[in-house]
MARMAR-113824 format. One record per atom (N, C-alpha, C, O): residue number from 0; residue in one letter; atom name; x, y, z. Coordinates in steps of 0.001 Angstrom, whole numbers. Example, Ala and Ser with C-alpha at 12.3 -4.5 7.8 and 13.67 -1.06 7.14 Angstrom:
<sites>
+-----+------+------+---------+---------+---------+
! seq ! type ! atom !       x !       y !       z !
+-----+------+------+---------+---------+---------+
!   0 !    A !    N !   13190 !   -5690 !    7800 !
!   0 !    A !   CA !   12300 !   -4500 !    7800 !
!   0 !    A !    C !   13200 !   -3300 !    7800 !
!   0 !    A !    O !   14236 !   -3319 !    8465 !
!   1 !    S !    N !   12850 !   -2250 !    7080 !
!   1 !    S !   CA !   13670 !   -1060 !    7140 !
!   1 !    S !    C !   12900 !      30 !    7870 !
!   1 !    S !    O !   13409 !    1138 !    8039 !
+-----+------+------+---------+---------+---------+
</sites>
This chain:
<sites>
+-----+------+------+---------+---------+---------+
! seq ! type ! atom !       x !       y !       z !
+-----+------+------+---------+---------+---------+
!   0 !    M !    N !   -7609 !  -26857 !  -17202 !
!   0 !    M !   CA !   -8018 !  -27803 !  -16187 !
!   0 !    M !    C !   -9274 !  -27280 !  -15493 !
!   0 !    M !    O !   -9289 !  -26159 !  -14984 !
!   1 !    A !    N !  -10302 !  -28081 !  -15478 !
!   1 !    A !   CA !  -11567 !  -27697 !  -14866 !
!   1 !    A !    C !  -11489 !  -27830 !  -13353 !
!   1 !    A !    O !  -10856 !  -28745 !  -12827 !
!   2 !    I !    N !  -12136 !  -26912 !  -12668 !
!   2 !    I !   CA !  -12190 !  -26960 !  -11208 !
!   2 !    I !    C !  -13420 !  -27760 !  -10806 !
!   2 !    I !    O !  -14539 !  -27457 !  -11221 !
!   3 !    E !    N !  -13198 !  -28782 !   -9996 !
!   3 !    E !   CA !  -14304 !  -29596 !   -9497 !
!   3 !    E !    C !  -14708 !  -29085 !   -8126 !
!   3 !    E !    O !  -13858 !  -28704 !   -7321 !
!   4 !    R !    N !  -16001 !  -29080 !   -7864 !
!   4 !    R !   CA !  -16525 !  -28652 !   -6563 !
!   4 !    R !    C !  -17257 !  -29836 !   -5921 !
!   4 !    R !    O !  -17943 !  -30613 !   -6585 !
!   5 !    Y !    N !  -17078 !  -29934 !   -4614 !
!   5 !    Y !   CA !  -17679 !  -31035 !   -3865 !
!   5 !    Y !    C !  -18432 !  -30476 !   -2677 !
!   5 !    Y !    O !  -18101 !  -29405 !   -2169 !
!   6 !    D !    N !  -19449 !  -31204 !   -2233 !
!   6 !    D !   CA !  -20209 !  -30803 !   -1057 !
!   6 !    D !    C !  -19431 !  -31024 !     231 !
!   6 !    D !    O !  -19655 !  -30329 !    1222 !
!   7 !    S !    N !  -18517 !  -31992 !     221 !
!   7 !    S !   CA !  -17708 !  -32251 !    1409 !
!   7 !    S !    C !  -16330 !  -32758 !     983 !
!   7 !    S !    O !  -16133 !  -33208 !    -146 !
!   8 !    V !    N !  -15403 !  -32673 !    1903 !
!   8 !    V !   CA !  -14058 !  -33170 !    1633 !
!   8 !    V !    C !  -14085 !  -34671 !    1350 !
!   8 !    V !    O !  -13279 !  -35182 !     573 !
!   9 !    W !    N !  -15023 !  -35369 !    1991 !
!   9 !    W !   CA !  -15109 !  -36817 !    1810 !
!   9 !    W !    C !  -15485 !  -37172 !     380 !
!   9 !    W !    O !  -15000 !  -38169 !    -155 !
!  10 !    E !    N !  -16339 !  -36376 !    -246 !
!  10 !    E !   CA !  -16692 !  -36635 !   -1644 !
!  10 !    E !    C !  -15483 !  -36454 !   -2545 !
!  10 !    E !    O !  -15365 !  -37117 !   -3575 !
!  11 !    A !    N !  -14593 !  -35567 !   -2162 !
!  11 !    A !   CA !  -13401 !  -35309 !   -2966 !
!  11 !    A !    C !  -12377 !  -36426 !   -2859 !
!  11 !    A !    O !  -11659 !  -36700 !   -3821 !
!  12 !    I !    N !  -12300 !  -37072 !   -1703 !
!  12 !    I !   CA !  -11221 !  -38049 !   -1525 !
!  12 !    I !    C !  -11654 !  -39508 !   -1558 !
!  12 !    I !    O !  -10818 !  -40396 !   -1721 !
!  13 !    E !    N !  -12948 !  -39765 !   -1406 !
!  13 !    E !   CA !  -13415 !  -41157 !   -1432 !
!  13 !    E !    C !  -13825 !  -41549 !   -2851 !
!  13 !    E !    O !  -14174 !  -40700 !   -3671 !
!  14 !    D !    N !  -13773 !  -42842 !   -3117 !
!  14 !    D !   CA !  -14035 !  -43350 !   -4464 !
!  14 !    D !    C !  -15510 !  -43383 !   -4851 !
!  14 !    D !    O !  -15849 !  -43225 !   -6024 !
!  15 !    T !    N !  -16384 !  -43586 !   -3874 !
!  15 !    T !   CA !  -17807 !  -43710 !   -4187 !
!  15 !    T !    C !  -18624 !  -42813 !   -3262 !
!  15 !    T !    O !  -18154 !  -42443 !   -2186 !
!  16 !    P !    N !  -19837 !  -42463 !   -3670 !
!  16 !    P !   CA !  -20703 !  -41668 !   -2791 !
!  16 !    P !    C !  -21004 !  -42396 !   -1476 !
!  16 !    P !    O !  -21143 !  -41759 !    -432 !
!  17 !    E !    N !  -21105 !  -43720 !   -1528 !
!  17 !    E !   CA !  -21381 !  -44496 !    -317 !
!  17 !    E !    C !  -20223 !  -44401 !     674 !
!  17 !    E !    O !  -20443 !  -44243 !    1875 !
!  18 !    E !    N !  -18999 !  -44497 !     176 !
!  18 !    E !   CA !  -17830 !  -44374 !    1046 !
!  18 !    E !    C !  -17737 !  -42964 !    1624 !
!  18 !    E !    O !  -17373 !  -42789 !    2786 !
!  19 !    A !    N !  -18063 !  -41968 !     820 !
!  19 !    A !   CA !  -18029 !  -40581 !    1289 !
!  19 !    A !    C !  -19061 !  -40370 !    2398 !
!  19 !    A !    O !  -18772 !  -39715 !    3400 !
!  20 !    L !    N !  -20251 !  -40918 !    2219 !
!  20 !    L !   CA !  -21291 !  -40800 !    3240 !
!  20 !    L !    C !  -20857 !  -41474 !    4540 !
!  20 !    L !    O !  -21027 !  -40910 !    5621 !
!  21 !    N !    N !  -20300 !  -42673 !    4434 !
!  21 !    N !   CA !  -19834 !  -43393 !    5619 !
!  21 !    N !    C !  -18786 !  -42578 !    6363 !
!  21 !    N !    O !  -18841 !  -42466 !    7588 !
!  22 !    M !    N !  -17842 !  -42014 !    5642 !
!  22 !    M !   CA !  -16791 !  -41221 !    6281 !
!  22 !    M !    C !  -17353 !  -39939 !    6890 !
!  22 !    M !    O !  -16914 !  -39523 !    7962 !
!  23 !    R !    N !  -18309 !  -39314 !    6226 !
!  23 !    R !   CA !  -18912 !  -38092 !    6758 !
!  23 !    R !    C !  -19638 !  -38383 !    8065 !
!  23 !    R !    O !  -19519 !  -37627 !    9028 !
!  24 !    L !    N !  -20387 !  -39476 !    8097 !
!  24 !    L !   CA !  -21104 !  -39844 !    9321 !
!  24 !    L !    C !  -20133 !  -40191 !   10443 !
!  24 !    L !    O !  -20336 !  -39788 !   11588 !
!  25 !    R !    N !  -19081 !  -40937 !   10119 !
!  25 !    R !   CA !  -18078 !  -41272 !   11130 !
!  25 !    R !    C !  -17425 !  -40009 !   11675 !
!  25 !    R !    O !  -17216 !  -39880 !   12881 !
!  26 !    S !    N !  -17107 !  -39087 !   10790 !
!  26 !    S !   CA !  -16470 !  -37836 !   11197 !
!  26 !    S !    C !  -17376 !  -37038 !   12126 !
!  26 !    S !    O !  -16919 !  -36519 !   13144 !
!  27 !    E !    N !  -18650 !  -36938 !   11783 !
!  27 !    E !   CA !  -19594 !  -36203 !   12628 !
!  27 !    E !    C !  -19718 !  -36842 !   14004 !
!  27 !    E !    O !  -19716 !  -36144 !   15018 !
!  28 !    L !    N !  -19827 !  -38167 !   14043 !
!  28 !    L !   CA !  -19936 !  -38848 !   15336 !
!  28 !    L !    C !  -18669 !  -38681 !   16163 !
!  28 !    L !    O !  -18739 !  -38422 !   17365 !
!  29 !    M !    N !  -17527 !  -38825 !   15536 !
!  29 !    M !   CA !  -16262 !  -38664 !   16263 !
!  29 !    M !    C !  -16158 !  -37264 !   16857 !
!  29 !    M !    O !  -15744 !  -37101 !   18005 !
!  30 !    T !    N !  -16528 !  -36266 !   16084 !
!  30 !    T !   CA !  -16446 !  -34886 !   16551 !
!  30 !    T !    C !  -17354 !  -34665 !   17751 !
!  30 !    T !    O !  -16950 !  -34041 !   18732 !
!  31 !    K !    N !  -18575 !  -35173 !   17677 !
!  31 !    K !   CA !  -19525 !  -35011 !   18790 !
!  31 !    K !    C !  -19047 !  -35731 !   20046 !
!  31 !    K !    O !  -19087 !  -35172 !   21142 !
!  32 !    I !    N !  -18594 !  -36971 !   19882 !
!  32 !    I !   CA !  -18153 !  -37755 !   21045 !
!  32 !    I !    C !  -16905 !  -37138 !   21658 !
!  32 !    I !    O !  -16807 !  -37036 !   22881 !
!  33 !    A !    N !  -15954 !  -36727 !   20835 !
!  33 !    A !   CA !  -14734 !  -36095 !   21354 !
!  33 !    A !    C !  -15075 !  -34800 !   22083 !
!  33 !    A !    O !  -14484 !  -34498 !   23120 !
!  34 !    G !    N !  -16015 !  -34042 !   21552 !
!  34 !    G !   CA !  -16441 !  -32818 !   22226 !
!  34 !    G !    C !  -17057 !  -33101 !   23580 !
!  34 !    G !    O !  -16804 !  -32386 !   24549 !
!  35 !    R !    N !  -17874 !  -34156 !   23646 !
!  35 !    R !   CA !  -18495 !  -34525 !   24914 !
!  35 !    R !    C !  -17423 !  -34928 !   25927 !
!  35 !    R !    O !  -17490 !  -34528 !   27089 !
!  36 !    V !    N !  -16448 !  -35705 !   25502 !
!  36 !    V !   CA !  -15369 !  -36131 !   26401 !
!  36 !    V !    C !  -14635 !  -34914 !   26942 !
!  36 !    V !    O !  -14314 !  -34857 !   28129 !
!  37 !    R !    N !  -14371 !  -33949 !   26087 !
!  37 !    R !   CA !  -13675 !  -32743 !   26540 !
!  37 !    R !    C !  -14542 !  -31954 !   27532 !
!  37 !    R !    O !  -14018 !  -31363 !   28477 !
!  38 !    E !    N !  -15859 !  -31941 !   27322 !
!  38 !    E !   CA !  -16773 !  -31263 !   28254 !
!  38 !    E !    C !  -16706 !  -31876 !   29647 !
!  38 !    E !    O !  -16838 !  -31172 !   30648 !
!  39 !    W !    N !  -16502 !  -33172 !   29705 !
!  39 !    W !   CA !  -16450 !  -33847 !   30998 !
!  39 !    W !    C !  -15295 !  -33354 !   31856 !
!  39 !    W !    O !  -15393 !  -33348 !   33083 !
!  40 !    G !    N !  -14202 !  -32940 !   31224 !
!  40 !    G !   CA !  -13051 !  -32463 !   31983 !
!  40 !    G !    C !  -12355 !  -33539 !   32788 !
!  40 !    G !    O !  -11723 !  -33247 !   33803 !
!  41 !    L !    N !  -12464 !  -34776 !   32347 !
!  41 !    L !   CA !  -11847 !  -35907 !   33047 !
!  41 !    L !    C !  -10500 !  -36240 !   32426 !
!  41 !    L !    O !  -10168 !  -35762 !   31340 !
!  42 !    T !    N !   -9737 !  -37054 !   33118 !
!  42 !    T !   CA !   -8530 !  -37597 !   32502 !
!  42 !    T !    C !   -8959 !  -38577 !   31406 !
!  42 !    T !    O !  -10096 !  -39049 !   31391 !
!  43 !    Q !    N !   -8041 !  -38870 !   30500 !
!  43 !    Q !   CA !   -8371 !  -39845 !   29459 !
!  43 !    Q !    C !   -8726 !  -41191 !   30067 !
!  43 !    Q !    O !   -9608 !  -41887 !   29565 !
!  44 !    R !    N !   -8061 !  -41553 !   31118 !
!  44 !    R !   CA !   -8345 !  -42833 !   31764 !
!  44 !    R !    C !   -9782 !  -42862 !   32305 !
!  44 !    R !    O !  -10510 !  -43834 !   32105 !
!  45 !    E !    N !  -10172 !  -41788 !   32986 !
!  45 !    E !   CA !  -11526 !  -41712 !   33544 !
!  45 !    E !    C !  -12587 !  -41666 !   32440 !
!  45 !    E !    O !  -13625 !  -42321 !   32537 !
!  46 !    A !    N !  -12314 !  -40887 !   31396 !
!  46 !    A !   CA !  -13270 !  -40781 !   30289 !
!  46 !    A !    C !  -13387 !  -42113 !   29546 !
!  46 !    A !    O !  -14478 !  -42500 !   29128 !
!  47 !    A !    N !  -12277 !  -42801 !   29386 !
!  47 !    A !   CA !  -12299 !  -44108 !   28727 !
!  47 !    A !    C !  -13160 !  -45084 !   29526 !
!  47 !    A !    O !  -13944 !  -45837 !   28949 !
!  48 !    Q !    N !  -13016 !  -45072 !   30840 !
!  48 !    Q !   CA !  -13843 !  -45932 !   31680 !
!  48 !    Q !    C !  -15314 !  -45582 !   31530 !
!  48 !    Q !    O !  -16158 !  -46476 !   31464 !
!  49 !    R !    N !  -15630 !  -44305 !   31477 !
!  49 !    R !   CA !  -17018 !  -43880 !   31327 !
!  49 !    R !    C !  -17600 !  -44370 !   29999 !
!  49 !    R !    O !  -18771 !  -44745 !   29930 !
!  50 !    L !    N !  -16779 !  -44365 !   28947 !
!  50 !    L !   CA !  -17233 !  -44818 !   27631 !
!  50 !    L !    C !  -17153 !  -46339 !   27462 !
!  50 !    L !    O !  -17744 !  -46894 !   26536 !
!  51 !    G !    N !  -16431 !  -47001 !   28349 !
!  51 !    G !   CA !  -16287 !  -48453 !   28243 !
!  51 !    G !    C !  -15259 !  -48878 !   27205 !
!  51 !    G !    O !  -15390 !  -49935 !   26588 !
!  52 !    V !    N !  -14233 !  -48048 !   27016 !
!  52 !    V !   CA !  -13157 !  -48371 !   26074 !
!  52 !    V !    C !  -11817 !  -48246 !   26799 !
!  52 !    V !    O !  -11752 !  -47754 !   27925 !
!  53 !    T !    N !  -10768 !  -48689 !   26148 !
!  53 !    T !   CA !   -9439 !  -48538 !   26735 !
!  53 !    T !    C !   -8953 !  -47102 !   26534 !
!  53 !    T !    O !   -9449 !  -46384 !   25666 !
!  54 !    Q !    N !   -7988 !  -46701 !   27339 !
!  54 !    Q !   CA !   -7430 !  -45358 !   27202 !
!  54 !    Q !    C !   -6771 !  -45169 !   25838 !
!  54 !    Q !    O !   -6948 !  -44112 !   25234 !
!  55 !    P !    N !   -6004 !  -46164 !   25315 !
!  55 !    P !   CA !   -5448 !  -45975 !   23970 !
!  55 !    P !    C !   -6530 !  -45817 !   22897 !
!  55 !    P !    O !   -6350 !  -45075 !   21931 !
!  56 !    R !    N !   -7655 !  -46520 !   23075 !
!  56 !    R !   CA !   -8764 !  -46397 !   22124 !
!  56 !    R !    C !   -9359 !  -44995 !   22179 !
!  56 !    R !    O !   -9660 !  -44404 !   21142 !
!  57 !    L !    N !   -9526 !  -44467 !   23377 !
!  57 !    L !   CA !  -10020 !  -43102 !   23527 !
!  57 !    L !    C !   -9038 !  -42111 !   22915 !
!  57 !    L !    O !   -9447 !  -41148 !   22267 !
!  58 !    N !    N !   -7763 !  -42342 !   23117 !
!  58 !    N !   CA !   -6756 !  -41466 !   22536 !
!  58 !    N !    C !   -6879 !  -41440 !   21012 !
!  58 !    N !    O !   -6752 !  -40382 !   20397 !
!  59 !    D !    N !   -7127 !  -42604 !   20400 !
!  59 !    D !   CA !   -7334 !  -42645 !   18949 !
!  59 !    D !    C !   -8526 !  -41783 !   18538 !
!  59 !    D !    O !   -8472 !  -41080 !   17529 !
!  60 !    L !    N !   -9589 !  -41841 !   19316 !
!  60 !    L !   CA !  -10773 !  -41048 !   19015 !
!  60 !    L !    C !  -10472 !  -39558 !   19141 !
!  60 !    L !    O !  -10804 !  -38777 !   18250 !
!  61 !    L !    N !   -9852 !  -39171 !   20232 !
!  61 !    L !   CA !   -9556 !  -37758 !   20463 !
!  61 !    L !    C !   -8554 !  -37205 !   19450 !
!  61 !    L !    O !   -8567 !  -36012 !   19145 !
!  62 !    A !    N !   -7694 !  -38069 !   18935 !
!  62 !    A !   CA !   -6709 !  -37648 !   17939 !
!  62 !    A !    C !   -7283 !  -37664 !   16526 !
!  62 !    A !    O !   -6591 !  -37311 !   15571 !
!  63 !    G !    N !   -8545 !  -38072 !   16388 !
!  63 !    G !   CA !   -9188 !  -38052 !   15077 !
!  63 !    G !    C !   -8759 !  -39147 !   14133 !
!  63 !    G !    O !   -8835 !  -38978 !   12916 !
!  64 !    R !    N !   -8314 !  -40260 !   14663 !
!  64 !    R !   CA !   -7880 !  -41380 !   13818 !
!  64 !    R !    C !   -9106 !  -42136 !   13312 !
!  64 !    R !    O !   -9438 !  -43220 !   13793 !
!  65 !    I !    N !   -9758 !  -41537 !   12339 !
!  65 !    I !   CA !  -11055 !  -42000 !   11858 !
!  65 !    I !    C !  -11012 !  -43406 !   11291 !
!  65 !    I !    O !  -11995 !  -44140 !   11400 !
!  66 !    N !    N !   -9908 !  -43796 !   10693 !
!  66 !    N !   CA !   -9809 !  -45130 !   10092 !
!  66 !    N !    C !   -9750 !  -46247 !   11124 !
!  66 !    N !    O !   -9826 !  -47422 !   10765 !
!  67 !    K !    N !   -9617 !  -45904 !   12377 !
!  67 !    K !   CA !   -9603 !  -46920 !   13433 !
!  67 !    K !    C !  -10994 !  -47200 !   13994 !
!  67 !    K !    O !  -11148 !  -48032 !   14888 !
!  68 !    F !    N !  -12018 !  -46500 !   13468 !
!  68 !    F !   CA !  -13367 !  -46646 !   13992 !
!  68 !    F !    C !  -14360 !  -46927 !   12877 !
!  68 !    F !    O !  -14391 !  -46233 !   11860 !
!  69 !    S !    N !  -15156 !  -47940 !   13081 !
!  69 !    S !   CA !  -16255 !  -48200 !   12154 !
!  69 !    S !    C !  -17434 !  -47321 !   12567 !
!  69 !    S !    O !  -17477 !  -46806 !   13684 !
!  70 !    L !    N !  -18365 !  -47164 !   11672 !
!  70 !    L !   CA !  -19577 !  -46426 !   11995 !
!  70 !    L !    C !  -20302 !  -47110 !   13152 !
!  70 !    L !    O !  -20811 !  -46442 !   14052 !
!  71 !    D !    N !  -20349 !  -48433 !   13126 !
!  71 !    D !   CA !  -20998 !  -49202 !   14178 !
!  71 !    D !    C !  -20346 !  -48952 !   15540 !
!  71 !    D !    O !  -21047 !  -48766 !   16535 !
!  72 !    A !    N !  -19024 !  -48947 !   15591 !
!  72 !    A !   CA !  -18318 !  -48721 !   16855 !
!  72 !    A !    C !  -18639 !  -47337 !   17415 !
!  72 !    A !    O !  -18811 !  -47179 !   18624 !
!  73 !    L !    N !  -18717 !  -46344 !   16547 !
!  73 !    L !   CA !  -19018 !  -44987 !   16998 !
!  73 !    L !    C !  -20466 !  -44866 !   17469 !
!  73 !    L !    O !  -20747 !  -44188 !   18458 !
!  74 !    V !    N !  -21374 !  -45518 !   16766 !
!  74 !    V !   CA !  -22779 !  -45521 !   17205 !
!  74 !    V !    C !  -22869 !  -46115 !   18608 !
!  74 !    V !    O !  -23627 !  -45622 !   19443 !
!  75 !    N !    N !  -22108 !  -47160 !   18869 !
!  75 !    N !   CA !  -22132 !  -47801 !   20185 !
!  75 !    N !    C !  -21607 !  -46894 !   21299 !
!  75 !    N !    O !  -21925 !  -47110 !   22468 !
!  76 !    L !    N !  -20814 !  -45889 !   20954 !
!  76 !    L !   CA !  -20294 !  -44957 !   21960 !
!  76 !    L !    C !  -21262 !  -43819 !   22266 !
!  76 !    L !    O !  -21065 !  -43087 !   23236 !
!  77 !    T !    N !  -22300 !  -43661 !   21454 !
!  77 !    T !   CA !  -23224 !  -42545 !   21696 !
!  77 !    T !    C !  -24013 !  -42712 !   22989 !
!  77 !    T !    O !  -24318 !  -41721 !   23654 !
!  78 !    G !    N !  -24344 !  -43929 !   23352 !
!  78 !    G !   CA !  -25063 !  -44163 !   24609 !
!  78 !    G !    C !  -24255 !  -43739 !   25821 !
!  78 !    G !    O !  -24712 !  -42907 !   26605 !
!  79 !    P !    N !  -23049 !  -44303 !   25993 !
!  79 !    P !   CA !  -22237 !  -43895 !   27140 !
!  79 !    P !    C !  -21869 !  -42401 !   27128 !
!  79 !    P !    O !  -21577 !  -41822 !   28175 !
!  80 !    A !    N !  -21887 !  -41784 !   25936 !
!  80 !    A !   CA !  -21596 !  -40351 !   25842 !
!  80 !    A !    C !  -22850 !  -39507 !   26091 !
!  80 !    A !    O !  -22806 !  -38277 !   26050 !
!  81 !    H !    N !  -23969 !  -40196 !   26349 !
!  81 !    H !   CA !  -25253 !  -39543 !   26652 !
!  81 !    H !    C !  -25802 !  -38737 !   25478 !
!  81 !    H !    O !  -26269 !  -37610 !   25638 !
!  82 !    F !    N !  -25733 !  -39345 !   24298 !
!  82 !    F !   CA !  -26353 !  -38767 !   23115 !
!  82 !    F !    C !  -27543 !  -39621 !   22706 !
!  82 !    F !    O !  -27531 !  -40841 !   22869 !
!  83 !    H !    N !  -28553 !  -38979 !   22181 !
!  83 !    H !   CA !  -29690 !  -39670 !   21574 !
!  83 !    H !    C !  -29464 !  -39589 !   20075 !
!  83 !    H !    O !  -29372 !  -38497 !   19515 !
!  84 !    L !    N !  -29374 !  -40734 !   19430 !
!  84 !    L !   CA !  -29080 !  -40784 !   18000 !
!  84 !    L !    C !  -30306 !  -41275 !   17261 !
!  84 !    L !    O !  -30922 !  -42269 !   17647 !
!  85 !    E !    N !  -30658 !  -40569 !   16192 !
!  85 !    E !   CA !  -31777 !  -40976 !   15346 !
!  85 !    E !    C !  -31296 !  -41105 !   13914 !
!  85 !    E !    O !  -30342 !  -40446 !   13499 !
!  86 !    L !    N !  -31969 !  -41961 !   13172 !
!  86 !    L !   CA !  -31651 !  -42170 !   11767 !
!  86 !    L !    C !  -32789 !  -41618 !   10932 !
!  86 !    L !    O !  -33953 !  -41946 !   11162 !
!  87 !    A !    N !  -32456 !  -40786 !    9971 !
!  87 !    A !   CA !  -33460 !  -40257 !    9046 !
!  87 !    A !    C !  -33082 !  -40717 !    7645 !
!  87 !    A !    O !  -31960 !  -40501 !    7186 !
!  88 !    I !    N !  -34018 !  -41344 !    6986 !
!  88 !    I !   CA !  -33788 !  -41805 !    5626 !
!  88 !    I !    C !  -34752 !  -41055 !    4725 !
!  88 !    I !    O !  -35967 !  -41085 !    4924 !
!  89 !    E !    N !  -34192 !  -40383 !    3734 !
!  89 !    E !   CA !  -35007 !  -39609 !    2812 !
!  89 !    E !    C !  -34930 !  -40204 !    1430 !
!  89 !    E !    O !  -33878 !  -40682 !    1006 !
!  90 !    D !    N !  -36032 !  -40174 !     734 !
!  90 !    D !   CA !  -36103 !  -40683 !    -624 !
!  90 !    D !    C !  -35549 !  -39610 !   -1561 !
!  90 !    D !    O !  -36142 !  -38541 !   -1706 !
!  91 !    E !    N !  -34411 !  -39899 !   -2197 !
!  91 !    E !   CA !  -33791 !  -38927 !   -3085 !
!  91 !    E !    C !  -34641 !  -38624 !   -4315 !
!  91 !    E !    O !  -34567 !  -37528 !   -4870 !
!  92 !    E !    N !  -35434 !  -39577 !   -4734 !
!  92 !    E !   CA !  -36248 !  -39386 !   -5931 !
!  92 !    E !    C !  -37564 !  -38706 !   -5611 !
!  92 !    E !    O !  -38274 !  -38261 !   -6513 !
!  93 !    G !    N !  -37894 !  -38623 !   -4321 !
!  93 !    G !   CA !  -39137 !  -37990 !   -3931 !
!  93 !    G !    C !  -40363 !  -38856 !   -4191 !
!  93 !    G !    O !  -41494 !  -38379 !   -4102 !
!  94 !    V !    N !  -40140 !  -40126 !   -4512 !
!  94 !    V !   CA !  -41234 !  -41045 !   -4803 !
!  94 !    V !    C !  -41069 !  -42265 !   -3900 !
!  94 !    V !    O !  -40021 !  -42910 !   -3906 !
!  95 !    A !    N !  -42092 !  -42573 !   -3136 !
!  95 !    A !   CA !  -42049 !  -43768 !   -2285 !
!  95 !    A !    C !  -42169 !  -45007 !   -3155 !
!  95 !    A !    O !  -42966 !  -45041 !   -4092 !
!  96 !    A !    N !  -41392 !  -46004 !   -2851 !
!  96 !    A !   CA !  -41410 !  -47249 !   -3632 !
!  96 !    A !    C !  -42556 !  -48125 !   -3229 !
!  96 !    A !    O !  -42727 !  -49212 !   -3780 !
+-----+------+------+---------+---------+---------+
</sites>
């Protein structure tokens, strides 16, 4: 049996490279936002109000329930979490179209 190696856990468990990328980005955003919430030192109720979400929704984020969040929903939380988010798109072929 050959051993397969992957760049990330998402590549190992998702069906397509696109799905793996989406999950990796969601995971990174969730980790950053959850870390920021913990830095605030607020109750979940107070932090949820600061982010503009319900307390159960914040609990899902803090518990890492990634399937409950779209990439779009997480991007929308970066503003209230006081993050500046940028998108970088690189040409994999190294040739501009």
